[in-house]
C-alpha positions in Angstrom: -1.1 18.0 47.8 -1.2 16.3 44.5 1.8 14.3 43.6 2.6 11.6 41.0 5.7 9.5 40.4 6.9 8.0 37.2 9.9 5.7 37.0 12.1 4.2 34.3 12.7 1.3 34.2 9.1 1.1 35.0 7.5 -0.4 38.2 5.1 -3.3 37.7 7.0 -4.5 34.5 10.1 -6.5 33.6 13.0 -4.7 31.9 15.6 -6.7 30.0 19.2 -5.5 30.0 21.2 -6.5 26.9 24.3 -8.7 27.4 26.7 -5.9 26.2 25.3 -3.4 28.7 26.8 -3.4 32.2 24.6 -0.8 34.0 21.1 0.4 34.4 20.2 4.1 34.7 17.1 4.8 36.8 15.1 8.0 36.1 12.3 9.2 38.3 10.0 12.1 37.7 7.9 13.6 40.5 5.1 16.0 39.6 3.4 17.9 42.4 1.0 20.8 42.9 3.3 22.4 45.5 7.1 23.1 45.3 8.9 20.6 47.6 12.5 19.5 47.9 11.7 15.7 47.6 13.8 12.8 48.5 13.8 9.6 46.3 15.3 6.2 47.1 15.6 3.0 45.2 15.0 -0.2 47.2 16.5 -3.2 45.5 17.9 -6.7 46.1 20.7 -6.1 43.6 23.5 -7.1 46.0 21.7 -9.9 47.9 18.6 -11.7 46.6 17.3 -12.2 50.1 18.1 -8.7 51.5 17.0 -5.4 50.2 19.1 -2.2 50.4 18.3 1.5 49.9 20.1 3.7 47.4 19.5 7.5 47.1 18.7 9.0 43.8 20.3 12.4 43.0 18.3 15.4 41.6 19.0 15.9 37.9 18.1 18.1 34.9 15.2 17.1 32.7 16.4 14.6 30.0 17.5 16.7 27.0 15.6 14.6 24.5 12.4 14.3 26.4 9.2 14.3 24.4 6.0 15.6 26.2 3.6 13.6 24.0 0.4 15.1 25.4 -0.8 18.3 23.7 -2.3 19.5 27.0 0.6 18.6 29.2 0.0 20.2 32.6 2.0 23.5 33.0 0.9 24.3 36.5 2.8 21.4 38.1 6.2 21.5 39.7 8.5 18.8 38.3 11.7 17.3 39.7 13.9 14.7 38.1 16.1 12.2 39.9 18.6 9.7 38.5 20.8 6.8 39.7 23.2 4.6 37.8 23.2 1.0 39.0 26.5 -0.2 37.7 27.7 -3.8 37.2 25.8 -7.1 37.4 24.0 -8.7 40.4 26.4 -11.0 42.3 23.6 -13.6 42.7 23.4 -13.9 38.9 19.6 -13.7 38.9 16.9 -11.1 38.2 16.7 -8.0 40.4 13.5 -6.6 42.0 13.1 -3.0 42.9 10.7 -0.4 44.1 10.8 3.4 44.9 10.2 5.3 48.1 9.8 9.0 48.2 9.0 11.9 50.7 8.4 15.6 50.3 10.8 16.6 53.0 13.3 15.0 55.4 10.8 15.4 58.3 8.1 13.3 56.6 7.9 9.5 56.6 8.8 7.6 53.4 6.0 6.6 51.1 6.1 3.5 48.9 5.3 4.0 45.2 3.7 0.6 45.1 1.1 1.5 47.7 0.5 5.1 46.6 0.0 4.3 42.9 -1.4 0.8 43.0 1.5 -0.8 41.2 4.0 -3.5 42.0 7.8 -4.1 42.1 9.7 -3.7 38.9 12.0 -6.4 37.7 15.3 -6.3 35.8 16.7 -9.3 34.0 20.2 -9.3 32.7 21.0 -11.2 29.5 24.3 -13.0 29.4 26.6 -14.1 26.5 26.9 -17.6 28.0 25.9 -20.4 25.6 22.7 -22.3 26.4 23.0 -25.6 28.1 21.9 -28.4 25.7 20.1 -30.4 28.3 16.3 -30.2 28.4 16.2 -31.3 32.1 17.8 -27.9 32.9 14.6 -26.3 31.7 11.9 -28.9 32.5 12.1 -31.0 35.6 10.6 -34.5 36.1 10.5 -35.5 32.5 8.8 -38.9 32.2 10.8 -41.7 30.7 8.0 -42.8 28.4 8.4 -39.6 26.2 10.5 -39.8 23.1 12.7 -36.7 23.2 14.8 -35.8 20.2 17.2 -32.9 19.8 16.5 -31.0 16.6 18.5 -28.6 14.5 17.1 -25.0 14.9 16.7 -22.6 12.0 16.9 -19.7 14.4 20.2 -18.4 16.0 20.9 -18.6 19.7 18.2 -21.2 20.3 17.9 -24.9 21.3 15.2 -27.2 19.9 13.7 -30.5 20.8 10.8 -32.6 19.6 8.8 -34.5 22.2 6.4 -37.3 21.1 4.2 -39.8 22.8 1.8 -42.4 21.4 -2.0 -41.9 21.5 -4.2 -44.9 21.1 -6.4 -45.3 18.0 -10.0 -44.5 17.9 -12.5 -47.4 18.6 -15.7 -47.2 16.6 -17.1 -43.7 17.0 -15.0 -43.0 20.1 -11.7 -41.2 19.6 -8.6 -42.3 21.5 -7.6 -39.9 24.3 -4.5 -39.5 26.4 -3.3 -37.2 29.2 0.3 -37.5 30.2 2.8 -35.3 32.1 5.5 -33.4 30.3 7.1 -32.0 33.5 7.5 -28.8 35.5 9.3 -25.8 33.9 12.2 -24.7 36.1 13.4 -21.4 37.4 10.8 -19.1 35.8 9.2 -15.9 37.0 6.3 -15.5 34.6 4.4 -17.4 31.9 2.3 -16.6 28.9 0.0 -18.9 27.0 -2.6 -18.8 24.2 -5.6 -20.8 25.2 -8.6 -22.1 23.4 -11.1 -19.5 24.7 -13.6 -21.8 23.1 -13.5 -23.9 19.9 -13.1 -21.1 17.3 -10.9 -18.6 19.2 -7.6 -18.2 20.9 -7.0 -15.8 23.8 -4.0 -14.9 26.0 -3.4 -15.9 29.6 -0.6 -14.9 31.9 0.6 -15.9 35.3 3.5 -16.0 37.8 5.2 -18.8 39.7 2.8 -21.7 38.9 1.6 -22.7 35.4 -2.2 -22.9 35.7 -4.1 -21.7 32.6 -7.9 -22.0 33.0 -8.3 -23.5 29.5 -6.3 -25.8 27.2 -3.4 -24.1 25.5 -1.8 -24.3 22.1 1.4 -22.7 23.1 3.0 -21.7 26.4 6.1 -19.6 27.1 8.1 -19.1 30.3 10.4 -16.2 31.2 13.2 -17.7 33.2 15.3 -16.0 35.9 18.4 -16.4 33.7 16.7 -14.2 31.1 16.1 -17.0 28.6 12.7 -18.1 27.4 11.2 -21.6 27.2 8.5 -22.2 24.6 6.3 -25.3 24.5 4.3 -25.7 21.3 1.6 -28.4 20.9 1.2 -29.4 17.2 -1.9 -30.8 15.6 -3.2 -31.8 12.2 -0.7 -34.7 11.7 -2.1 -38.2 11.6 -5.5 -37.0 12.8 -4.2 -36.1 16.2 -5.2 -33.0 18.2 -2.8 -32.0 21.0 -3.1 -29.2 23.5 -1.5 -28.3 26.9 -3.0 -28.1 30.4 -1.8 -28.4 34.0 -2.2 -30.8 36.9 -2.6 -28.2 39.7 1.0 -28.6 40.8 2.7 -26.7 38.1 3.3 -29.6 35.7 2.6 -29.1 32.0 0.3 -31.8 30.8 -0.1 -33.1 27.3 -3.7 -33.7 26.2 -4.3 -35.5 23.0 -7.2 -36.8 20.9 -6.6 -39.4 18.1 -9.4 -39.7 15.5 -7.5 -42.2 13.4 -8.1 -45.9 13.4 -4.3 -46.3 13.9 -2.2 -45.3 16.9 -0.8 -41.9 16.3 1.8 -39.5 17.8 1.2 -36.5 20.0 4.0 -34.0 19.1 5.3 -31.1 21.1 8.1 -28.8 20.0 10.2 -27.3 22.8 12.5 -24.3 22.2 14.8 -22.2 24.4 16.2 -18.9 23.3 17.7 -15.7 24.6 14.5 -13.9 23.6 10.9 -14.9 23.3 10.9 -13.9 19.7 13.9 -16.3 18.9 12.4 -19.2 20.9 8.9 -18.8 19.4 10.5 -18.5 15.9 12.5 -21.7 16.4 9.4 -23.6 17.5 7.1 -22.3 14.7 9.6 -22.8 11.9 10.2 -26.4 13.0 6.4 -27.0 13.2 6.1 -25.7 9.6 8.7 -28.1 8.4 7.0 -31.0 10.2 3.6 -30.2 8.7 4.8 -29.6 5.2 7.0 -32.7 5.3 4.0 -34.8 6.4 1.7 -33.3 3.8 4.2 -34.0 1.0 4.8 -37.6 2.2 1.0 -38.3 2.5 0.1 -36.6 -0.8 -2.2 -34.1 1.0 -0.5 -31.1 -0.7 -0.7 -32.5 -4.2 -4.3 -31.3 -4.9 -3.5 -27.8 -3.7 -0.4 -27.6 -5.8 -2.3 -28.9 -8.8 -4.9 -26.2 -8.4 -2.2 -23.6 -8.1 -0.4 -24.8 -11.2 -3.6 -25.3 -13.3 -6.3 -22.9 -12.2 -4.8 -20.3 -10.0 -4.7 -16.9 -11.7 -2.2 -14.6 -9.9 -3.7 -11.1 -9.2 -2.4 -7.8 -7.9 -4.0 -7.9 -4.4 -3.2 -4.3 -3.3 -6.9 -3.3 -3.1 -7.9 -6.5 -1.4 -5.2 -6.1 1.3 -5.1 -2.3 1.5 -8.4 -1.1 0.3 -10.8 0.3 2.9 -13.6 -2.2 3.3 -17.3 -2.0 4.5 -19.0 -4.9 6.1 -22.8 -5.1 6.5 -22.9 -7.1 9.8 -23.2 -4.5 12.6 -24.0 -1.5 10.4 -27.1 -2.9 8.6 -28.1 -5.7 11.0 -29.1 -9.2 10.6 -32.3 -8.5 8.5 -30.2 -7.8 5.4 -31.9 -6.7 2.2 -30.8 -5.3 -1.1 -32.4 -1.9 -0.3 -30.5 -1.7 3.0 -27.3 -2.6 1.2 -27.7 0.3 -1.2 -28.7 2.7 1.5 -25.4 2.0 3.3 -23.4 2.3 0.1 -25.1 5.5 -0.9 -24.4 7.0 2.6 -20.7 6.2 2.2 -20.7 7.8 -1.2 -22.5 10.9 0.0 -19.8 11.3 2.7 -16.9 10.8 0.2 -15.9 7.5 1.8 -14.8 5.5 -1.2 -14.5 2.0 0.0 -12.6 -0.5 -2.2 -14.1 -3.7 -0.8 -17.6 -4.7 0.2 -18.4 -7.7 2.5 -22.0 -8.8 2.3 -22.2 -10.6 5.6 -24.7 -13.2 7.0 -28.4 -13.4 6.0 -28.1 -13.1 2.2 -28.5 -16.9 1.7 -31.5 -19.0 1.0 -32.4 -20.9 4.2 -35.0 -23.4 5.2 -36.1 -21.5 8.3 -35.3 -17.8 7.9 -35.1 -16.1 11.3 -35.0 -17.8 14.7 -32.1 -19.8 16.0 -29.3 -19.6 13.5 -28.0 -23.0 14.4 -31.3 -24.5 13.3 -31.2 -22.7 9.9 -29.7 -24.6 7.0 -28.7 -23.7 3.4 -31.1 -24.8 0.7 -29.5 -23.5 -2.6 -26.8 -21.3 -4.0 -29.0 -18.4 -5.0 -29.7 -15.6 -2.6 -32.9 -15.4 -0.5 -35.8 -14.1 -2.4 -37.0 -12.2 0.8 -34.1 -9.8 0.8 -32.7 -10.1 -2.8 -35.8 -10.7 -4.9 -33.9 -10.1 -8.2 -31.2 -12.6 -7.3 -27.5 -12.1 -6.2 -26.2 -11.3 -9.7 -28.6 -8.3 -10.2 -27.6 -6.9 -6.8 -23.9 -7.3 -7.4 -24.1 -5.9 -10.9 -25.9 -2.8 -9.6 -23.2 -2.3 -6.9 -20.5 -2.3 -9.5 -22.4 0.0 -11.8 -23.5 2.6 -9.2 -20.4 2.4 -7.1 -17.4 1.8 -9.4 -15.0 2.5 -6.6 -15.9 -0.9 -5.2 -13.2 -3.2 -6.6 -14.0 -6.4 -4.7 -17.3 -7.9 -3.5 -17.2 -10.7 -0.9 -20.1 -12.7 0.4 -20.3 -14.5 3.8 -21.0 -18.2 4.3 -20.3 -20.9 6.9 -17.8 -23.7 6.1 -20.7 -26.2 6.2 -22.9 -23.9 4.1 -24.7 -22.2 7.0 -24.7 -22.4 10.8 -27.1 -25.3 10.6 -25.3 -27.0 7.7 -27.3 -28.1 4.6 -31.0 -28.4 4.5 -32.1 -32.0 4.0 -34.9 -30.9 1.7 -33.3 -28.3 -0.5 -31.8 -28.2 -4.0 -28.3 -28.8 -2.6 -29.3 -32.0 -0.9 -30.9 -33.2 -4.1 -27.6 -32.6 -6.0 -24.9 -33.7 -3.6 -24.4 -36.7 -1.2 -25.1 -35.7 2.4 -24.6 -37.3 5.7 -25.9 -36.7 9.2 -23.2 -35.7 11.7 -23.3 -35.3 15.5 -21.7 -32.3 17.1 -20.5 -31.9 20.7 -22.8 -30.7 23.4 -22.9 -27.0 23.7 -24.0 -23.9 21.8 -24.0 -25.6 18.4 -24.7 -29.1 19.7 -27.0 -31.7 18.1 -27.1 -33.3 14.7 -26.7 -31.6 11.3 -26.8 -32.5 7.7 -23.5 -32.0 5.9 -22.1 -32.6 2.5 -20.3 -36.0 2.5 -16.5 -36.3 2.0 -16.7 -37.6 -1.5 -18.8 -34.6 -2.7 -17.4 -31.7 -0.7 -14.9 -30.9 -3.4 -17.6 -30.8 -6.1 -19.9 -28.8 -3.8 -17.3 -26.1 -3.3 -16.4 -26.0 -7.0 -20.0 -25.5 -8.0 -20.8 -23.1 -5.2 -17.8 -20.8 -6.0 -18.4 -21.1 -9.7 -21.9 -19.8 -9.1 -20.7 -17.0 -6.9 -18.1 -16.1 -9.5 -20.8 -16.0 -12.3 -22.7 -13.4 -10.3 -19.8 -11.0 -10.1 -18.7 -12.0 -6.5 -14.9 -12.3 -6.4 -14.1 -13.0 -2.8 -15.5 -14.8 0.3 -15.6 -14.6 4.0 -15.9 -18.2 5.2 -17.1 -18.4 8.9 -17.8 -21.0 11.5 -14.8 -23.1 10.3 -14.4 -24.4 13.9 -17.4 -26.7 13.2 -15.0 -29.3 11.9 -13.7 -29.6 15.5 -17.2 -29.7 16.9 -17.8 -33.0 15.2 -18.1 -35.6 17.9 -17.6 -39.0 16.2 -14.1 -40.1 15.2 -15.1 -41.4 11.7 -16.7 -38.0 10.8 -13.7 -36.1 12.2 -11.1 -38.1 10.2 -13.1 -37.9 7.0 -14.3 -34.3 7.1 -11.8 -32.1 9.1 -9.1 -32.1 6.3 -11.6 -32.7 3.4 -13.5 -29.4 4.1 -10.3 -27.4 4.7 -8.8 -28.6 1.4 -12.0 -28.2 -0.7 -12.3 -24.7 0.6 -8.7 -23.8 0.1 -8.5 -25.2 -3.4 -11.6 -23.6 -4.7 -11.0 -20.1 -3.1 -7.7 -20.2 -5.0 -9.3 -21.5 -8.2 -12.1 -19.0 -8.3 -11.0 -16.0 -6.2 -7.2 -16.1 -6.4 -6.7 -16.1 -2.6 -9.2 -13.3 -1.9 -10.7 -15.0 1.1 -11.2 -14.3 4.8 -11.0 -17.2 7.2 -13.2 -16.7 10.3 -13.7 -18.6 13.5 -10.8 -20.8 12.5 -8.3 -20.6 15.3 -8.7 -24.3 15.8 -5.5 -26.3 16.1 -6.2 -28.7 13.2 -6.9 -25.7 10.9 -4.0 -23.7 12.2 -1.4 -26.3 11.5 -3.0 -28.0 8.4 -4.1 -24.9 6.5 -2.6 -21.7 8.0 1.0 -22.6 8.9 2.2 -24.0 5.5 3.7 -21.3 3.2 3.2 -23.1 -0.1 0.2 -20.9 -1.2 -0.9 -17.2 -1.2 -1.6 -15.8 2.2 -5.2 -15.2 3.2 -6.9 -12.8 5.7 -7.5 -14.5 9.0 -9.8 -13.2 11.8 -7.4 -12.8 14.7 -9.8 -12.8 17.7 -13.4 -13.0 18.8 -15.8 -10.3 17.5 -16.2 -6.6 17.9 -19.2 -6.2 20.2 -20.4 -2.6 19.9 -23.0 -3.0 22.8 -20.6 -4.5 25.3 -18.4 -1.8 26.9 -16.0 -4.2 28.7 -15.3 -6.0 25.4 -13.4 -3.1 23.7 -10.1 -2.9 25.7 -10.1 -6.7 25.9 -10.5 -7.0 22.1 -7.4 -4.9 21.5 -5.4 -6.7 24.2 -6.4 -10.1 22.9 -5.6 -9.3 19.3 -2.2 -7.9 20.2 -1.2 -11.0 22.1 -2.7 -13.5 19.6 -0.5 -11.8 17.0 2.7 -13.0 18.8 1.7 -16.5 17.6 -0.2 -15.7 14.4 2.6 -13.6 12.9 4.2 -16.9 11.9 1.2 -18.1 10.0 0.7 -17.6 6.2 -1.9 -15.0 6.8 -2.6 -11.3 7.4 -4.3 -10.8 10.8 -7.8 -9.3 10.6 -8.7 -7.5 13.9 -12.4 -7.4 12.8 -14.7 -4.6 11.7 -15.6 -1.6 13.9 -17.9 1.5 13.8 -16.4 4.9 13.4 -19.2 6.7 15.3 -18.8 4.6 18.4 -17.5 5.8 21.8 -14.5 3.5 21.4 -14.1 4.3 17.7 -10.7 6.0 17.7 -9.3 3.3 20.1 -10.3 0.7 17.6 -9.1 2.7 14.6 -5.6 3.2 16.1 -5.4 -0.5 16.8 -6.4 -1.5 13.3 -3.8 0.9 11.9 -0.9 -0.7 13.8 -2.2 -4.2 13.3 -0.6 -4.7 10.0 -3.8 -6.2 8.6 -6.9 -4.9 6.7 -9.4 -2.3 8.0 -13.1 -2.8 7.8 -15.8 -0.4 9.0 -19.4 -1.4 9.7 -21.1 2.0 10.2 -24.8 2.5 10.5 -25.8 4.5 7.4 -25.3 8.2 8.0 -23.3 7.7 11.2 -19.7 8.2 10.1 -16.7 10.0 11.7 -15.1 11.3 8.5 -12.2 13.0 10.3 -11.3 9.7 12.0 -11.6 7.8 8.7 -9.3 10.3 7.1 -6.6 9.5 9.7 -6.7 5.9 8.6 -6.7 6.2 4.8 -5.6 8.3 1.9 -6.5 8.7 -1.8 -4.2 7.5 -4.5 -3.7 9.5 -7.7 -6.3 7.3 -9.3 -8.8 8.1 -6.6 -8.7 4.8 -4.7 -9.1 5.0 -0.9 -6.5 2.8 0.7 -5.2 2.2 4.2 -1.6 2.9 5.2 -0.6 -0.6 6.4 2.7 -1.1 8.1 5.0 -3.8 6.8 5.0 -6.1 9.8 2.3 -7.7 12.0 1.5 -5.5 15.0 2.0 -7.4 18.2 2.3 -6.8 22.0 5.8 -6.0 23.1 5.3 -7.5 26.5 3.7 -11.0 26.2 4.0 -11.6 30.0 2.0 -8.5 31.1 -1.5 -9.6 32.0 -4.8 -7.8 31.3 -5.1 -6.9 35.0 -1.6 -5.3 35.3 -1.6 -1.5 35.7 0.5 -0.9 32.6 0.0 0.4 29.1 -0.4 -2.0 26.3 2.2 -1.4 23.6 1.8 -2.8 20.1 4.8 -2.6 17.9 5.1 -2.6 14.1 7.6 -1.5 11.5 7.8 0.2 8.1 10.8 -0.2 5.8 14.1 -2.0 6.0 15.9 -3.1 9.2 18.1 -0.4 10.7 16.8 2.3 8.3 13.0 2.0 8.7 10.4 3.5 11.1 9.5 1.8 14.3 5.9 2.4 15.3 4.4 1.9 18.8 0.7 1.9 19.4 0.0 2.6 23.0 -3.4 1.7 24.6 -4.8 2.1 28.1 -6.8 -1.1 28.6 -7.4 -0.3 32.3 -10.1 1.6 34.2 -8.0 4.5 35.3 -5.4 6.9 33.8 -1.8 5.7 33.5 1.4 7.8 33.0 4.6 6.2 31.8 8.1 7.1 30.6 8.6 5.2 27.4 12.2 4.8 26.3 13.5 4.8 22.7 14.8 1.3 23.6 11.2 0.1 23.7 10.8 0.8 20.0 11.8 -2.5 18.3 14.3 -1.9 15.5 15.4 1.5 16.8 18.1 0.2 19.2 20.9 1.7 17.2 21.2 5.0 15.4 19.9 8.5 15.7 16.1 9.0 15.9 13.4 11.5 16.5 10.1 10.4 18.1 6.8 12.0 17.0 3.4 11.8 18.6 0.5 11.3 16.3 -2.1 12.8 18.7 -0.3 16.0 19.6 2.2 16.3 16.7 5.0 17.0 19.2 8.5 15.9 18.2 11.5 15.0 20.3 15.1 16.2 19.6 17.3 13.7 17.8 18.6 11.1 20.2 19.8 7.5 20.5 18.7 4.6 22.6 22.2 4.2 23.8 22.1 7.6 25.5 19.8 6.2 28.2 17.8 9.5 28.4 15.6 9.3 25.3 12.1 9.3 26.8 8.5 10.0 25.9 6.4 11.2 28.8 2.9 9.9 28.1 -0.2 10.2 30.1 -3.1 8.1 28.8 -6.7 8.5 30.0 -9.3 5.8 30.1 -10.3 4.9 26.5 -7.0 6.7 25.6 -4.4 5.8 23.1 -1.4 7.2 21.3 0.7 6.2 18.2 4.4 7.1 18.6 6.8 6.8 15.6 10.6 6.7 15.8 12.0 8.1 12.5 15.7 7.5 11.6 17.7 10.8 11.3 20.3 11.2 8.5 23.0 13.8 8.7 24.7 15.5 5.9 27.1 18.4 5.2 26.0 20.9 2.5 28.8 21.9 0.1 27.8 25.5 -0.7 30.7 27.0 -2.6 29.5 30.4 -3.8 25.9 29.9 -2.6 24.9 32.5 0.0 22.4 30.2 1.7 21.2 30.8 5.2 21.5 28.3 8.1 24.3 26.0 9.1 26.0 23.7 6.5 25.5 20.7 8.8 22.0 19.4 8.4 19.9 16.5 9.6 16.7 15.2 8.0 14.1 12.6 8.7 11.4 11.5 6.3 8.0 11.6 8.1 5.8 10.4 5.3 2.2 11.7 5.6 1.2 13.9 8.5 -2.2 13.6 10.0 -2.3 9.9 9.4 -2.0 7.4 12.2 0.6 5.4 10.4 1.8 8.1 8.0 5.2 6.4 7.6 3.5 3.5 5.9 2.7 6.0 3.1 6.3 6.0 2.1 7.0 3.5 -0.8 10.6 4.5 -1.5 12.9 7.3 -0.4 16.4 8.5 -0.8 18.5 11.3 0.5 22.0 12.4 -0.8 24.2 15.4 -1.4 24.8 16.0 -5.1 28.5 15.8 -5.9 28.4 18.7 -8.5 26.1 21.2 -6.8 26.6 20.3 -3.1 22.8 20.4 -2.6 20.9 17.9 -0.6 18.2 16.1 -2.5 15.4 14.2 -0.6 13.3 12.1 -2.9 10.2 10.3 -1.8 7.6 8.1 -3.5 4.3 8.2 -1.6 1.4 5.8 -1.7 -1.3 8.5 -1.4 -1.8 12.2 -1.7 -1.8 14.2 1.6 0.4 16.4 3.7 4.0 15.3 3.3 6.3 16.0 6.2 10.1 16.4 6.3 12.0 17.0 9.5 14.9 19.4 8.9 17.3 20.5 11.6 17.5 24.3 12.2 14.7 24.9 9.7 13.8 28.3 11.1 17.4 29.4 10.4 16.9 28.6 6.8 15.0 30.5 4.1 12.2 28.5 2.6 12.0 30.9 -0.3 15.7 31.0 -1.1 17.1 27.7 0.2 14.5 25.2 -0.8 12.9 23.9 -4.0 10.2 21.3 -4.1 8.9 19.4 -7.1 6.2 16.9 -7.8 6.9 14.6 -10.7 9.6 17.1 -11.8 7.2 20.1 -11.8 7.9 22.9 -9.3 5.5 23.1 -6.3 4.2 26.6 -5.6 5.2 28.3 -2.3 1.5 28.3 -1.3 1.7 24.5 -0.9 4.7 24.7 1.4 4.8 25.8 5.1 6.4 25.2 8.5 4.4 22.8 10.7 2.4 24.5 13.5 3.4 21.9 16.2 7.1 21.6 15.3 9.3 24.4 13.9 11.6 21.8 12.3 9.0 20.2 10.1 8.5 21.3 6.5 5.0 20.5 5.2 4.0 20.1 1.6 0.4 19.9 0.5 0.6 17.3 -2.2 -3.2 17.3 -2.8 -3.0 21.0 -3.9 0.3 20.6 -5.7 -1.1 17.7 -7.7 -4.0 19.8 -8.9 -2.0 22.9 -9.5 0.6 21.1 -11.7 -2.2 19.3 -13.6 -0.9 15.8 -12.8 -2.4 12.5 -14.0 -2.0 9.1 -12.5 0.7 7.1 -14.1 1.1 3.3 -14.3 2.6 3.2 -10.8 -0.2 5.1 -9.1 2.4 6.8 -6.8 3.3 10.4 -5.9 6.9 11.4 -6.5 8.0 14.4 -4.4 11.5 15.8 -4.2 12.9 18.5 -1.9 16.2 20.2 -2.8 18.0 22.1 0.0 21.1 24.3 -0.6 
């Protein structure tokens, strides 16, 4: 007999109960191939932490607001629901563990869900309203006396904040000063999360239980405590030439690892925060780090040059197409043997398939090198002009032809490494003849050895002249890669002279010549993070958020999404938009990547092989504006994992949250991804949608189009039943519902006077809510009619949820207009998946009403209901 069990709160995960809530409602669904009576019991240590007790769940009706998200939900299964209300708070004042036992009949032995479904105990943590204790020793044990600990004022509510500093000896000759000292052992925690240096250019998540033991040095670590508070330890860098990270000693102690490149003793600085939520604690630490860095830069004069460039040379530009235009990158699609002919083949293929990209990234292998081909780390840049092998007419001719033949391309970026190329600058090229160079030594490893680099005193002039040349060719943006090379420098004098000099020269000149249209890549290095990416005194740039998209490595794809979602927990505080890297739309994992890019809150790049495009998938990501521009529908917040402490090996679904609109009235979006090797079924509550904790909502599935009944998180029974296969994903959106009363007077309208509506934005798009620019709904005082007005970013199928729609007459009770002109009935219909959704085809309506793009480049739609 087939049987499956799904539980909420979920097994294998931790559920947090808000302080104002005094009970937990357990809901269990058993699906089986044969009709059986079933018994279900909850086993928990609620009453006594050391002793477990059994509580019987009672059979119940299906939750009234349940959404079956899957289009092909199995109809041949027998389903039984069971519930139990666990009232009060645990007497032991700590977290509660639980599991579920079940049996088909009273005569059969009990089976444990953990064993049957390869999961683990669930955990419940109860928040309290008690104030936090202002004593760091309550949170970290065995603090050494040689640390300077200072309580700081936090800019985040319900948090405590400390700075912890220690002295790192000065460098001696070429050797940096190093120190490794103990911070102490975090107390009373159940799980930890850290972002570690996967290797020099990239961060990656690590999780664990009981003992803190990351396998690599960490930049930040967080600890979920048994009292439902969170401890965050942040290692800051980029101040006084000191690099600081976190490690462990094998016994659970957090260790402070520091490297000082200065010829003066310097401080290793940690920021420690405690909050009622991870978000609050992380915010407190990051906001304070920003203040420290910007205060240091102002005092040392480091920020003066950037501010001068902003005031004198920076030309503010409207960056909508740069951030939101669909981009094509040559790297995986064309390959490393890049030529002008291959570039136009790719662009012509996109044009033929009506894929109107706005941005083009000419990636690696366009440059003039001393040894073209072979080991990239042995190749060095010789001059500014493009290689004559692939671009015989020069860069300007190629760029000019792109703009002439493909006018939809608004921005053209070229790739280069921070030091020029992977192997730096050629000692025998035109660049070496013009600028002062030095020989630098890099650490042993992939890129180890010596390299010729532009010297500190000429790096500013080099970048000015290089970007001036690029600008003269028609290039208006850059992707600057291999930025981690500044941290690969091995000798202390080189490090203190070049690490900041290269960052500042690049930052100033990309602002001066490209107005902030820059992609920073392979730059998740602590000195770059804190010196260049954390300060908020300049326009934000695009930042590669993780290691590469590897199309030929199957195991890399789920990890890529998991890694990006967790890196964003930290990177959301940087002055950047996260770039989750390019992907291919014709790939086996294409839709998985596409959905992740749509909820990332960052740009979207494709790198298709010419002729290999999934147009239907692309159309789910983008739309066309009235002017014909193809743009992505980017949510307003950075997409990030909702469960930092869940590890990659846990049998749970990865949930990536983002948001569109204003707090309490916007749309909460949840991207759901199966990063495991087998199918997973979960009940997802409305309370798992950040920002939808209060108010009335409907939940809509992008994949199936199914919609829930209006419900609230407070009801405790607002669930999505979601079964996700391997390589499976889903995007769920929680839309706020507004209720009105129609004042009909003499109108003989059909349907009830009480009406509820929800603005769905654009149907058929993964993040269709992000297509809404503005909206308003109100009942006219004079006529008593309800008017729903929406300004849309692109043309498409506009959706409006209307309660009891089938009881109303579309012909008699509705009127729709686009820019004030009536929309024909042929453009309006009821949605096939949900009888309460009104659809309007704005593409057809736009053409039929003979509209023209105005200055706003928006689509104004209004629906009037009587």
